[in-house]
LODO-410648 format. One line per field, with one value per residue (C-alpha): residue in three letters; residue number from 1; x negated, y, z negated. Coordinates in nm, 2 decimals, decimal comma, m for minus. Layout:
residu <- (ALA ...)
num <- (NUM ...)
x <- (X ...)
y <- (Y ...)
z <- (Z ...)
! end
This chain:
residu <- (MET MET PHE GLY GLU ASN PHE LYS ARG LYS TYR ALA LEU SER ASP LYS GLY VAL GLU ASN THR LYS LYS GLY MET LEU TRP THR VAL ILE VAL ASN LEU VAL VAL MET THR GLY THR GLY ILE LEU TYR MET LEU THR SER LYS PHE MET ASP THR LEU VAL ASN GLY ALA GLY LEU PRO ASN ALA TRP PHE PHE ILE LEU LEU THR ALA ALA PHE VAL VAL LEU SER LEU ILE THR HIS VAL GLY GLN TYR VAL SER THR TYR GLY LEU VAL TYR GLY GLU VAL LYS ASP MET ARG ILE GLY LEU ALA GLU ARG LEU ARG LYS LEU PRO LEU GLY TYR PHE GLY LYS ARG ASP LEU ALA ASP LEU THR GLU THR ILE MET GLY ASP VAL ASN ARG MET GLU HIS VAL TRP SER HIS VAL MET GLY TYR LEU TYR GLY SER TYR VAL SER THR ALA ILE ILE ALA VAL CYS LEU PHE ILE TYR ASP TRP ARG LEU ALA ILE ALA CYS LEU TRP GLY VAL PRO VAL ALA PHE GLY LEU LEU PHE GLY SER ARG LYS LEU ALA LYS ARG ASN SER GLU ILE SER LYS ALA ALA ALA VAL THR VAL SER ASP GLY ILE GLN GLU THR LEU GLU ASN ILE ARG GLU ILE HIS ALA ILE ASN GLN GLU GLU LYS TYR LEU ASN GLY LEU TYR LYS LYS ILE ASP ASP HIS GLU ALA THR LEU ILE GLN GLY GLU LEU ALA THR GLY ILE PHE VAL ASN ALA ALA SER VAL ILE MET ARG LEU GLY VAL ALA THR THR ILE LEU VAL GLY ALA LYS LEU ILE LEU SER GLY ASN ILE ASP PHE MET LEU PHE PHE MET PHE LEU LEU VAL ILE THR ARG ILE TYR ALA PRO PHE ASP GLN SER LEU ALA LEU ILE ALA GLU VAL PHE MET SER GLU VAL SER ALA GLU ARG LEU MET GLU ILE TYR ASP THR PRO ALA ALA GLU GLY SER GLU THR PHE ALA PRO LYS GLY HIS ASP ILE THR PHE GLU ASN VAL GLY PHE ALA TYR ASP ASP GLU GLN VAL LEU LYS GLY VAL SER PHE THR ALA LYS GLU GLY GLU VAL THR ALA LEU VAL GLY PRO SER GLY SER GLY LYS SER THR CYS ALA ARG LEU ALA ALA ARG LEU TRP ASP ALA THR ASP GLY LYS ILE SER VAL GLY GLY VAL ASP ILE ALA SER VAL ASP PRO GLU THR LEU LEU SER ASP TYR SER MET VAL PHE GLN ASP VAL VAL LEU PHE ASP ASP THR VAL MET GLU ASN ILE ARG LEU GLY ARG HIS GLY ALA THR ASP GLU GLU VAL ARG LYS ALA ALA SER ALA ALA ASN CYS ASP GLU PHE VAL GLU LYS LEU PRO GLN GLY TYR ASP THR PRO ILE GLY GLU ASN GLY ALA LYS LEU SER GLY GLY GLU ARG GLN ARG ILE SER ILE ALA ARG ALA LEU LEU LYS ASN ALA PRO ILE VAL LEU LEU ASP GLU ALA THR ALA SER LEU ASP VAL GLU ASN GLU THR LYS VAL GLN GLY ALA LEU SER ARG LEU LEU ALA ASN LYS THR VAL LEU VAL ILE ALA HIS ARG MET ARG THR VAL GLU ALA ALA ASP LYS ILE VAL VAL LEU ALA ASP GLY LYS VAL ALA GLU GLU GLY ILE PRO ALA GLU LEU MET ASN LYS ASP GLY GLY MET PHE LYS ARG MET VAL GLU LEU GLN THR GLN GLY ALA GLY TRP ARG ILE)
num <- (1 2 3 4 5 6 7 8 9 10 11 12 13 14 15 16 17 18 19 20 21 22 23 24 25 26 27 28 29 30 31 32 33 34 35 36 37 38 39 40 41 42 43 44 45 46 47 48 49 50 51 52 53 54 55 56 57 58 59 60 61 62 63 64 65 66 67 68 69 70 71 72 73 74 75 76 77 78 79 80 81 82 83 84 85 86 87 88 89 90 91 92 93 94 95 96 97 98 99 100 101 102 103 104 105 106 107 108 109 110 111 112 113 114 115 116 117 118 119 120 121 122 123 124 125 126 127 128 129 130 131 132 133 134 135 136 137 138 139 140 141 142 143 144 145 146 147 148 149 150 151 152 153 154 155 156 157 158 159 160 161 162 163 164 165 166 167 168 169 170 171 172 173 174 175 176 177 178 179 180 181 182 183 184 185 186 187 188 189 190 191 192 193 194 195 196 197 198 199 200 201 202 203 204 205 206 207 208 209 210 211 212 213 214 215 216 217 218 219 220 221 222 223 224 225 226 227 228 229 230 231 232 233 234 235 236 237 238 239 240 241 242 243 244 245 246 247 248 249 250 251 252 253 254 255 256 257 258 259 260 261 262 263 264 265 266 267 268 269 270 271 272 273 274 275 276 277 278 279 280 281 282 283 284 285 286 287 288 289 290 291 292 293 294 295 296 297 298 299 300 301 302 303 304 305 306 307 308 309 310 311 312 313 314 315 316 317 318 319 320 321 322 323 324 325 326 327 328 329 330 331 332 333 334 335 336 337 338 339 340 341 342 343 344 345 346 347 348 349 350 351 352 353 354 355 356 357 358 359 360 361 362 363 364 365 366 367 368 369 370 371 372 373 374 375 376 377 378 379 380 381 382 383 384 385 386 387 388 389 390 391 392 393 394 395 396 397 398 399 400 401 402 403 404 405 406 407 408 409 410 411 412 413 414 415 416 417 418 419 420 421 422 423 424 425 426 427 428 429 430 431 432 433 434 435 436 437 438 439 440 441 442 443 444 445 446 447 448 449 450 451 452 453 454 455 456 457 458 459 460 461 462 463 464 465 466 467 468 469 470 471 472 473 474 475 476 477 478 479 480 481 482 483 484 485 486 487 488 489 490 491 492 493 494 495 496 497 498 499 500 501 502 503 504 505 506 507 508 509 510 511 512 513 514 515 516 517 518 519 520 521 522 523 524 525 526 527 528 529 530 531 532 533 534 535 536 537 538 539 540 541 542 543 544 545 546 547 548 549 550 551 552 553 554 555 556 557 558 559 560 561 562 563 564 565 566 567 568 569 570 571 572 573 574 575 576 577 578 579 580 581)
x <- (m0,04 m0,34 m0,34 0,03 0,30 0,30 m0,08 m0,05 0,19 0,05 m0,28 m0,14 m0,37 m0,29 m0,38 m0,73 m0,75 m0,68 m0,91 m1,16 m1,10 m1,14 m1,52 m1,60 m1,50 m1,69 m2,00 m1,99 m1,92 m2,24 m2,45 m2,32 m2,46 m2,76 m2,84 m2,75 m3,04 m3,24 m3,20 m3,22 m3,57 m3,68 m3,51 m3,69 m4,04 m3,98 m3,95 m4,28 m4,39 m4,21 m4,34 m4,65 m4,72 m4,52 m4,63 m4,94 m4,85 m4,99 m4,95 m4,64 m4,77 m4,82 m4,78 m4,39 m4,26 m4,41 m4,30 m3,95 m3,96 m4,01 m3,75 m3,53 m3,60 m3,51 m3,24 m3,09 m3,17 m2,98 m2,66 m2,68 m2,68 m2,43 m2,19 m2,27 m2,17 m1,79 m1,74 m1,83 m1,86 m1,55 m1,33 m1,44 m1,28 m0,94 m0,92 m0,95 m0,72 m0,51 m0,48 m0,42 m0,15 0,02 m0,02 0,18 0,42 0,51 0,50 0,81 1,00 1,34 1,26 1,53 1,27 1,05 1,31 1,37 0,96 0,77 0,51 0,23 0,30 0,27 m0,08 m0,15 m0,02 m0,23 m0,56 m0,54 m0,40 m0,57 m0,90 m0,79 m0,70 m1,07 m1,25 m1,04 m1,06 m1,46 m1,56 m1,32 m1,13 m1,36 m1,60 m1,36 m1,19 m1,58 m1,62 m1,33 m1,41 m1,81 m1,74 m1,48 m1,75 m2,02 m1,77 m1,72 m2,12 m2,10 m1,87 m2,02 m2,40 m2,19 m1,84 m1,84 m2,13 m1,95 m1,67 m1,86 m1,99 m1,71 m1,36 m1,41 m1,37 m1,00 m0,94 m1,08 m0,89 m0,58 m0,68 m0,69 m0,41 m0,20 m0,26 m0,15 0,25 0,04 m0,20 0,05 0,22 m0,03 m0,14 0,22 0,20 m0,11 0,00 0,28 0,07 m0,17 0,11 0,28 m0,11 m0,10 0,25 0,13 m0,22 m0,02 0,29 0,05 m0,16 0,15 0,33 0,00 0,12 0,47 0,28 0,04 0,36 0,51 0,22 0,29 m0,08 m0,13 0,20 0,15 m0,22 m0,15 0,10 m0,11 m0,41 m0,14 m0,05 m0,45 m0,46 m0,17 m0,30 m0,64 m0,51 m0,28 m0,65 m0,82 m0,50 m0,54 m0,93 m0,91 m0,64 m0,81 m1,14 m1,03 m0,86 m1,20 m1,43 m1,22 m1,26 m1,62 m1,71 m1,47 m1,65 m2,00 m1,92 m1,95 m2,35 m2,31 m2,10 m2,33 m2,60 m2,45 m2,30 m2,62 m2,80 m2,54 m2,56 m2,93 m2,96 m2,72 m2,91 m2,63 m2,81 m3,18 m3,34 m3,39 m3,00 m2,94 m3,23 m3,04 m2,71 m2,88 m3,02 m2,68 m2,50 m2,74 m2,60 m2,27 m2,11 m2,29 m2,00 m1,75 m1,94 m1,82 m1,51 m1,41 m1,50 m1,29 m1,00 m0,83 m0,83 m0,68 m0,35 m0,38 m0,42 m0,07 0,11 m0,07 m0,01 0,35 0,39 0,21 0,43 0,74 0,67 0,60 0,91 1,12 1,30 1,17 1,34 1,34 1,46 1,48 1,19 1,33 1,59 1,79 2,08 2,32 2,23 2,19 2,49 2,53 2,79 2,89 3,19 3,33 2,95 2,94 2,61 2,56 2,18 2,22 2,52 2,62 2,81 2,69 2,88 3,24 3,39 3,18 3,32 3,16 3,00 2,71 2,67 2,42 2,33 2,49 2,36 2,60 2,57 2,64 2,74 2,85 2,78 2,44 2,49 2,75 2,55 2,40 2,06 2,14 2,39 2,00 1,79 2,06 2,12 1,71 1,75 1,51 1,78 2,05 2,42 2,59 2,88 3,00 2,81 2,57 2,54 2,26 2,42 2,64 2,35 2,36 2,07 2,06 1,95 1,67 1,32 1,29 0,92 1,11 1,37 1,17 1,02 1,33 1,33 1,16 1,21 1,17 1,26 1,32 1,02 0,68 0,44 0,10 m0,26 m0,58 m0,67 m0,71 m0,36 m0,43 m0,46 m0,16 0,04 m0,08 0,06 0,38 0,25 m0,09 m0,32 m0,18 m0,36 m0,48 m0,30 0,02 m0,07 m0,07 0,19 0,46 0,30 0,38 0,68 0,76 0,61 0,27 0,06 0,12 m0,05 m0,27 m0,44 m0,53 m0,69 m1,12 m1,11 m0,75 m0,64 m0,95 m0,91 m0,84 m0,54 m0,58 m0,42 m0,07 m0,10 m0,20 m0,40 m0,04 0,25 0,61 0,75 0,38 0,37 0,74 0,66 0,38 0,61 0,84 0,58 0,51 0,86 0,86 0,57 0,72 0,98 1,19 1,61 1,70 1,61 1,70 1,62 1,71 1,71 1,42 1,46 1,49 1,14 1,15 1,24 1,52 1,31 1,10 1,40 1,57 1,27 1,27 1,61 1,55 1,28 1,48 1,82 1,56 1,36 1,61 1,84 2,00 1,87 2,11 2,02 2,15 2,13 2,13 2,13 2,29 2,26 2,57 2,34 2,15 2,45 2,62 2,54 2,61 2,79 2,97 3,00 3,09 3,16 3,08 3,22 3,18 3,06 3,35 3,43 3,62 3,63 3,51 3,53 3,34 3,28 3,52 3,81 3,71 3,67 4,00 4,16 4,30 4,21 3,91 3,61 3,38 3,56 3,50 3,16 3,05 3,25 3,08 2,75 2,83 2,94 2,58 2,41 2,53 2,41 2,11 1,88)
y <- (2,02 1,72 1,74 1,78 1,59 1,32 1,25 1,28 1,00 0,85 0,76 0,80 1,10 1,36 1,73 1,69 1,40 1,58 1,88 1,60 1,46 1,77 1,78 1,46 1,56 1,88 1,70 1,42 1,73 1,85 1,51 1,42 1,77 1,79 1,40 1,52 1,81 1,56 1,43 1,80 1,81 1,50 1,66 1,99 1,81 1,59 1,91 2,03 1,75 1,70 2,11 1,99 1,72 1,88 2,26 2,25 2,44 2,39 2,11 2,16 2,33 2,06 2,24 2,41 2,03 1,90 2,17 2,14 1,79 1,83 2,08 1,82 1,53 1,79 1,91 1,55 1,45 1,71 1,72 1,33 1,39 1,63 1,41 1,11 1,29 1,44 1,09 0,83 1,07 1,25 0,96 0,76 1,04 1,00 0,64 0,73 0,99 0,75 0,46 0,71 0,85 0,50 0,41 0,73 0,70 0,33 0,47 0,69 0,47 0,26 m0,09 m0,21 m0,12 m0,40 m0,60 m0,56 m0,57 m0,90 m0,88 m1,05 m0,81 m0,51 m0,63 m0,68 m0,30 m0,16 m0,34 m0,47 m0,20 0,07 m0,10 m0,12 0,27 0,33 0,18 0,35 0,69 0,65 0,49 0,57 0,91 1,17 0,96 0,91 1,25 1,39 1,20 1,34 1,69 1,68 1,45 1,70 1,99 1,76 1,71 2,08 2,13 1,89 2,01 2,35 2,18 1,93 1,80 1,52 1,34 1,46 1,25 0,97 0,93 1,06 0,87 0,50 0,70 0,75 0,47 0,24 0,44 0,43 0,01 0,03 0,24 0,03 m0,27 m0,07 m0,24 m0,56 m0,51 m0,36 m0,67 m0,89 m0,66 m0,71 m1,11 m1,10 m0,90 m1,13 m1,36 m1,30 m1,23 m1,53 m1,63 m1,46 m1,57 m1,94 m1,88 m1,65 m1,89 m2,18 m2,04 m1,93 m2,26 m2,48 m2,65 m2,74 m2,90 m3,09 m3,24 m3,34 m3,51 m3,30 m3,10 m3,27 m3,18 m2,79 m2,79 m2,91 m2,63 m2,39 m2,47 m2,50 m2,15 m2,03 m2,20 m2,01 m1,70 m1,83 m1,86 m1,55 m1,34 m1,55 m1,46 m1,09 m1,07 m1,26 m1,05 m0,72 m0,85 m0,89 m0,51 m0,37 m0,56 m0,50 m0,14 m0,10 m0,28 m0,04 0,24 0,09 0,14 0,49 0,41 0,21 0,49 0,78 0,60 0,52 0,90 1,08 0,84 0,93 1,33 1,33 1,17 1,41 1,72 1,81 1,79 1,76 1,45 1,66 1,75 1,39 1,28 1,51 1,33 0,96 1,11 1,22 0,88 0,69 0,89 1,01 0,67 0,61 0,76 0,57 0,23 0,21 0,38 0,16 m0,18 0,02 0,23 m0,14 m0,15 0,21 0,07 m0,18 0,02 0,18 m0,11 m0,05 0,32 0,25 m0,02 0,28 0,52 0,34 0,34 0,71 0,75 0,55 0,83 0,86 0,85 1,21 1,50 1,72 1,70 1,81 1,60 1,73 1,53 1,57 1,25 0,96 0,75 0,54 0,59 0,39 0,56 0,34 0,21 m0,01 m0,13 m0,33 m0,53 m0,55 m0,69 m0,83 m0,61 m0,68 m0,47 m0,33 m0,05 m0,13 0,14 0,11 0,31 0,23 0,44 0,63 0,40 0,09 m0,23 m0,31 m0,64 m0,76 m1,11 m1,33 m1,59 m1,62 m1,36 m1,13 m0,80 m0,79 m0,76 m0,54 m0,28 m0,26 m0,15 0,08 0,25 0,32 0,46 0,18 0,12 0,40 0,31 0,31 0,45 0,61 0,79 0,67 0,97 0,95 1,22 1,39 1,42 1,23 1,02 1,02 1,41 1,32 1,21 0,84 0,91 1,17 0,95 0,65 0,88 0,80 0,42 0,11 m0,19 m0,58 m0,79 m1,17 m1,16 m1,03 m0,85 m0,86 m0,75 m0,91 m0,77 m0,77 m0,83 m0,46 m0,27 m0,44 m0,38 m0,04 0,03 0,10 0,38 0,58 0,71 0,51 0,38 0,05 0,03 0,17 m0,11 m0,34 m0,21 m0,25 m0,61 m0,76 m0,64 m0,84 m1,18 m1,14 m1,16 m1,53 m1,68 m1,36 m1,48 m1,77 m1,64 m1,62 m1,25 m1,15 m0,87 m0,81 m1,13 m1,10 m1,32 m1,38 m1,25 m1,19 m1,33 m1,66 m1,77 m1,71 m1,90 m1,78 m1,72 m1,55 m1,31 m1,21 m1,14 m0,90 m0,74 m0,66 m0,51 m0,31 m0,12 m0,14 0,12 0,33 0,42 0,54 0,64 0,43 0,01 m0,22 m0,56 m0,78 m1,17 m1,04 m1,40 m1,61 m1,77 m1,80 m2,09 m2,08 m1,97 m1,74 m1,58 m1,53 m1,31 m1,07 m1,02 m0,91 m0,67 m0,52 m0,51 m0,31 m0,07 0,00 0,20 0,47 0,41 0,35 m0,01 m0,24 m0,64 m0,91 m1,21 m1,57 m1,74 m1,60 m1,65 m1,36 m1,11 m1,21 m0,89 m0,64 m0,36 m0,40 m0,68 m0,58 m0,88 m0,92 m1,15 m1,14 m0,79 m0,66 m0,59 m0,88 m0,79 m0,49 m0,51 m0,60 m0,98 m1,05 m0,92 m1,11 m1,40 m1,42 m1,33 m1,66 m1,76 m1,48 m1,58 m1,45 m1,71 m1,98 m1,91 m1,91 m2,28 m2,42 m2,33 m2,46 m2,75 m2,79 m2,71 m3,07 m3,26 m3,53 m3,74)
z <- (2,01 2,01 1,64 1,56 1,33 1,54 1,56 1,18 1,14 1,45 1,28 0,91 0,87 0,60 0,66 0,50 0,76 1,03 0,92 0,89 1,22 1,37 1,20 1,36 1,72 1,71 1,58 1,81 2,11 1,94 1,96 2,32 2,47 2,26 2,39 2,74 2,69 2,66 3,05 3,13 2,97 3,19 3,53 3,43 3,36 3,70 3,93 3,78 3,87 4,23 4,28 4,22 4,46 4,71 4,75 4,56 4,21 3,91 3,66 3,42 3,09 2,87 2,51 2,62 2,67 2,40 2,16 2,36 2,30 1,93 1,87 2,10 1,82 1,56 1,68 1,76 1,38 1,28 1,47 1,42 1,06 1,07 1,30 1,02 0,76 0,89 1,00 0,76 0,45 0,46 0,61 0,29 0,11 0,30 0,27 m0,14 m0,15 0,09 m0,16 m0,47 m0,26 m0,18 m0,59 m0,66 m0,39 m0,46 m0,85 m0,75 m0,57 m0,73 m0,82 m0,55 m0,30 m0,41 m0,45 m0,05 0,05 m0,05 m0,27 0,00 0,23 0,00 m0,07 0,30 0,34 0,09 0,12 0,50 0,61 0,51 0,56 0,92 0,93 0,77 1,00 1,32 1,13 1,09 1,42 1,63 1,60 1,61 1,83 2,10 2,11 2,06 2,37 2,57 2,55 2,57 2,88 3,03 2,98 3,16 3,43 3,48 3,49 3,76 3,94 3,98 4,12 4,36 4,34 4,57 4,40 4,08 4,15 4,29 3,93 3,72 3,90 3,66 3,36 3,40 3,63 3,30 3,03 3,23 3,27 2,87 2,77 3,04 2,82 2,49 2,46 2,52 2,24 1,95 2,02 1,96 1,63 1,52 1,54 1,37 1,09 1,04 1,07 0,81 0,54 0,58 0,50 0,20 0,13 0,11 m0,10 m0,33 m0,38 m0,42 m0,67 m0,87 m0,88 m0,88 m1,23 m1,04 m0,78 m0,91 m1,14 m0,82 m0,67 m0,37 m0,34 m0,01 0,15 0,04 0,15 0,49 0,49 0,39 0,64 0,92 0,84 0,81 1,16 1,32 1,17 1,37 1,70 1,71 1,58 1,89 2,17 2,06 2,05 2,41 2,59 2,44 2,56 2,92 2,96 2,78 2,99 3,31 3,23 3,14 3,47 3,64 3,50 3,57 3,92 3,93 3,91 4,26 4,42 4,30 4,48 4,77 4,84 4,74 4,96 5,25 5,14 5,13 5,50 5,63 5,48 5,25 4,94 4,83 4,65 4,31 4,29 4,33 4,09 3,87 3,89 3,85 3,54 3,40 3,51 3,26 2,97 3,06 3,01 2,69 2,46 2,60 2,56 2,20 2,27 2,53 2,23 2,01 2,16 2,17 1,79 1,82 1,97 1,71 1,45 1,51 1,36 1,03 1,09 1,10 0,82 0,59 0,72 0,63 0,26 0,28 0,46 0,19 m0,03 m0,39 m0,70 m0,81 m1,03 m1,30 m1,51 m1,79 m2,02 m2,29 m2,42 m2,66 m2,85 m2,66 m2,60 m2,27 m2,08 m1,76 m1,53 m1,26 m1,18 m0,86 m0,74 m0,42 m0,33 0,07 0,17 m0,20 m0,44 m0,76 m0,97 m0,92 m1,12 m1,44 m1,72 m2,13 m2,39 m2,55 m2,84 m3,02 m3,37 m3,24 m3,12 m2,78 m2,66 m2,22 m2,24 m1,94 m1,72 m1,48 m1,22 m1,39 m1,36 m1,75 m1,64 m1,33 m1,57 m1,77 m1,49 m1,40 m1,73 m1,73 m1,35 m1,24 m1,00 m0,86 m0,89 m0,55 m0,69 m1,06 m1,28 m1,56 m1,84 m2,11 m2,40 m2,13 m1,88 m1,54 m1,52 m1,17 m1,18 m1,38 m1,32 m1,37 m1,55 m1,76 m1,86 m1,89 m2,19 m2,37 m2,36 m2,46 m2,24 m2,33 m2,03 m1,96 m1,77 m1,96 m1,80 m1,99 m1,87 m1,87 m2,20 m2,59 m2,77 m2,94 m2,63 m2,47 m2,76 m2,76 m2,39 m2,57 m2,68 m2,60 m2,87 m3,13 m3,42 m3,47 m3,77 m3,60 m3,37 m3,65 m3,80 m3,49 m3,44 m3,77 m3,74 m3,40 m3,61 m3,41 m3,70 m3,76 m3,39 m3,36 m3,69 m3,55 m3,24 m3,22 m3,26 m3,39 m3,22 m3,00 m2,82 m2,47 m2,36 m1,97 m1,64 m1,77 m2,16 m2,00 m2,27 m2,53 m2,51 m2,37 m2,71 m2,84 m2,52 m2,56 m2,93 m2,76 m2,56 m2,81 m3,08 m2,76 m2,72 m3,11 m3,10 m2,84 m3,10 m2,83 m2,92 m2,62 m2,67 m2,36 m2,48 m2,18 m2,29 m2,55 m2,79 m2,51 m2,55 m2,93 m3,17 m3,40 m3,68 m3,48 m3,33 m3,69 m3,81 m3,51 m3,51 m3,86 m3,79 m3,48 m3,73 m3,94 m3,71 m3,46 m3,67 m3,53 m3,20 m2,90 m2,84 m2,50 m2,56 m2,25 m2,39 m2,29 m2,63 m2,81 m3,18 m3,09 m3,05 m3,34 m3,54 m3,23 m3,34 m2,98 m2,73 m2,35 m2,17 m1,77 m1,52 m1,12 m1,20 m1,37 m1,76 m1,87 m2,24 m2,49 m2,86 m3,19 m3,22 m3,50 m3,25 m2,97 m3,15 m3,23 m2,94 m2,79 m2,42 m2,42 m2,22 m2,54 m2,76 m2,52 m2,45 m2,84 m2,84 m2,52 m2,71 m3,05 m2,87 m2,68 m2,97 m3,07 m2,83 m2,82 m2,62)
! end
């Protein structure tokens, strides 16, 4: 069927969007037929005058035609309003639903998906591709398909009157659209090239803005700006190339379709001279060809956009086709021990973890240590099901976390990662994100425990001070303490700390560690750290190397193990602490 599943995927439409397209098509058909009745009124009036001139009949009834014309104007106004509402009005709701749907889908995708997709590419999909589809849905879909139907209806009527003149009038329509459809692959390829160039420009702009301080520091402004200018010029060139190729085919199709006017005149004149038709029938066809091509004028200009939109639709559907991280919405573990059983994880073709097994017990602090790239942060993310393990099993309180919906699972987790993410809001509201509805007093208590009071008191408006995009007005240590306060406020039974004190000086690190020791009692705590002094008070240490568990035990045991990796790491860091310039 015309509006089946293939149609929905081809244009990235929801079921509601398909219904809206049908409504837009129906109203377009009505509008086109109503507009064509205007030529019918003109034909009737002309016929009356001709009858008066030739046969001496009375003049046409002026009031009849005045009332008929008034009725036509009113009907035309009503139908055009209906067409506007059913195309533009309804489509804007579809665009809103599309963006919300994309956000909901992205929210449910595993974190690994975002590691494979470029941020600029995703932004281009959500903004640029949806904008392109919005224009297609509102300006093209209903209008184009409605024009197909209305022209088919009018064509049947014309063939009933005279098939020879009908062919002379309409032959250019299928030829013109055949030419455009023949250029479909070229239009799609140009769209893919242009889209790739647009993503490259977005990537370049984002990279330049994110690294502007580093670029200034190494005195490479000119180099990076010249590179960005080239990317913009390349994108402009691809747009011009695509528009030129499309314009050639669109204009050629328009010229071919308009040749129907000439062939109608030639065929009509021959038929009149041969006595096969009368002048009024010929005149009727001349009136029809002044309007029959009008519905396609805009369609011809925009049908190429339909072809190019298929690339945007494919990019949107790729997000929906990606399997979401799903599971049960109930989570009732027996305790909160985190158990890794022969867990393996591969990122693309790179094996990150290989048969990792350990247990982080409830009420204890378990530290994951090891060289960079050993898989510490990966274990933390797998424990929270931000990624799904490739092999093995991870359970919390005996429940396989792969069977639990990530959002349900994360209600039992508080997390502080090395890369702190803050919002352009006040200190108070950034901490309150840890628990929606928390009182100001509860927020301040958590902030005090994370040693935030010291710097917040120096801010102009205290806890009500906006901190800028991603906490731009704060230092790295201050941002990290806000993130810790947020986790403390949530007060979840499982706490994941990934390099949580990496940006703190020794004094503040000691204070935060003391707060964590007091406030994380009876919780399952998983700490990832490079600095050995951070995990001196841990109940258990798991040493990872090359994606495997190399050592496991309490700190004292590992320190007494001759040739042990943990002991060697502590000794190296102790030696490094005495280094001076």
